[in-house]
N, C-alpha and C positions, 0 to 999 in steps of 0.2 A: 456468505458470498458464495456464490456460484462461478467456479473455473469458467464457465463458457461465459460469463462478465465479461470477464479477465480480457479474455480472446477478442470477444468483440470487440471490446477498448482499442487493444493491441490494432485492430483492423482498420479501427476510425481512425485511428494517430498515423496509420501507415504503417506499419510494422510488422515484419514477420520474426516468427520465434521458433528457436531452432534451440535442440537440444544437443549439445556439442560440451566437449570433457573440457574445457578454461584452464581446471588446474590453480589458478592465481585469487580466483574467486568463485561465488555458488552462480553468480551473473551478472551478465555485462550488458550492457546497451552501446551500443555505434551505429553512430547516424554519418548518412554518404548522400548528399545533394541531396537533400530534404527526405530520406526514407531511411528507416530505423532498422536497424535486425536485434531483437533480441538473444544473447545468448545465455541459456541457462546449462549448468553445470549438474545433470539428473542425480547423478551420483554425489553430491556434495550434499542434497537435499535430505533433511530427517526425515523427514514424513511431508505429503500433502500440502498437509495445512503449513507448512514455513513452503514451501515451494510454490504457492499457490499466491502467500505473499510478498514472497521473493518477486514475484512475475506484476504483481499488481505497483508493487514500486518500480519497477523498469518499465511499463507503462508511465507512471508518472515521470521518468523523464522523458519520455516521447509526448506524450500528452501539456508539457510543461513549454518543451523545448532546451530542456536542461540538460547541455551535455557539454563534457568538456574535455581538452586536452589529457592525456597522461597526466605531463608534464607540469600540468595545471598547480598556481598555488594552492595551497590546503585549506583556506578561507573559503576561494570560489568552488573548491569541491566541495567541502562540508555547506555551503549554502545551496547547490546544487541539489546534494545528498534532502539537504534538508526539503526543499520544494517537493521531491519526487515522493518525499513519506508521506507531506501536509496534501499533497495532493490523492494519496492512494486514502488515504485518512477522509478526506470528504468524497471522493465518490462512493468507495467499500464500507467505511462505518461513520457516516453521517449520523449527525444528532438525534433525526429524527429513526432511522434504521436503530439506533441505540436507545432511545425510547421506548420504542415498540418492544424490543428485545427486555426491556425491566416491563416493562407493563405486563408482559406474560411473565417475569418470576426470575428474571435470568439474569442478579446483580450483580453476584462475584466472579472475576475478571473472567478466571478460568470458565465458569458458567457460559461468560457471554463469548469465551472463547470458542468452547464446544457449541456455543448458538451459531456463528456465524464461520466454523471450521476454519477456525485459523490459531493460530498460535496464538496464546495467552502474552508475548512479548507485546502484541502487533494492537493486544487489545491494550495492556498499559499504558501503550504509547496515545494511542487516540484519547483515553480517557485522559492523559495528561493533558494532548493538546489540547482537549474541549473543554477542560478544568480549570488548569492554571493559563494555560495561551488563551484563550478565547472568552473564559468567564461564563462556562456554562453552569446550571445549579441542577444537576438529574437529579438533588430529590423535590424536586420543587414544579408543579408543574405547570407549562408554556405559559403564557397569559392567557391566549385565546381558550386553553381548557381548563379555567378556573370556572 
């Protein structure tokens, strides 16, 4: 995943990205009157991989419109977080991208993380989503490629 992809997607979603020492979170998205501000506490990011995935997740909030009040019920917050993650996974770690990487020999989560320049946890989350939630089997070729 290229960071420029994330910035381009943020622009398309009507979001601006700001480096700001939030203090309470690694990143947060605020919606006001149909525009979005993504605030990223760069000092809290362990590395560029983590920062990239945080931004991808926050752009997911903008792209899906899943923002909420801080005082929202936990179940609503959890649903919005899930939708933002799901958007980031389908956009940046889609099945075809993962299949291409695996065809090149990157099969372990840590290898895929290096290939995509993302945290291993993000790749593991994507693999779980595709295999457990969507029923994708990466061990067999897609029907059109047999």
